[in-house]
N, C-alpha and C positions, 0 to 999 in steps of 0.2 A: 845164328845170333851173332851180330857184329861186335867189334871190340868196344864200341861205345856202350852198348847194352850190357856187356859183361862187366865193364867198369862201374856202371850205374848199379848193377846188382851187387857187386862187391862193396860199394859204398853203403847200400841199404843194409847189408849184413853187418858191416862195421858199426853203423849207427844203432842198429838193433842190439848188438852186443854191448854197446856203451850204455844204452837205456837199461838193459837187464843188469849190468854190473852196478849201475847207480842205484837201482832198486835194491840189489843185494847189499850194497854198502849201507844204505839206510836201515835195512832190516838188521844187519850186524851191529850197527851202532846202537840201535834200540836194545838189542840183546845185551850189549856191553853195559849200557846205562842201567838196565834193570838188574843186572848182576851186581852192580855197585850199590844197589839199595838193599841187597840181601846180606845175611850174615856171611862173614868172610869165608869160612870153610865150606859152606854150602854153595856159595856163588862161584868158587874157583873153576869148576868144570864149565859152567856157562860162560864165564869170562874168557877162558881160554878158547872155547869153541867160537865165541863171537870174534875174538881177535884173529883167529886163523881164517874164519870166513871173510872178515874184512880184508885181510891181506890177499886172499884168493880173488876177491872181487876187484881190488885195486889192480891186480895183475891182468885180470880179464879186461878191465877198462883200458889199461895201457895198450894191450894187444889189439883191441878193437879200434882204438884211436890210430894205431899204426896202420891198420887196414885202410882206414879212411884217408890218412895222409898219403899212403902209397897209391891208392886209387886216384886221388886228386892229382898227384904228380904224373901218373900215367895218362890221365885225361888231358893234362896240360901238354904233355909230349905229343899225344895224338893230335891235338888241335894245332900245335906248332908244325907237325908234319903235313897237315892238310892245307896250310896257308901258302 
């Protein structure tokens, strides 16, 4: 497997992670919104779980975006070397 294919694979993994994180953030935000419609004491565990999950998915999205950015930079460097 050449360097170009490995970079492409890393980009695909990064984009996949971003899609998964975005879906997780949507699910977490729905959980937070539904907890807000419940009685305060009963909704507190759901609200906290939703907020923690939202933060985890934000960090996953950021990490995946860094994979894509790094892969893009590596591909640019590889193309510069071949010119």
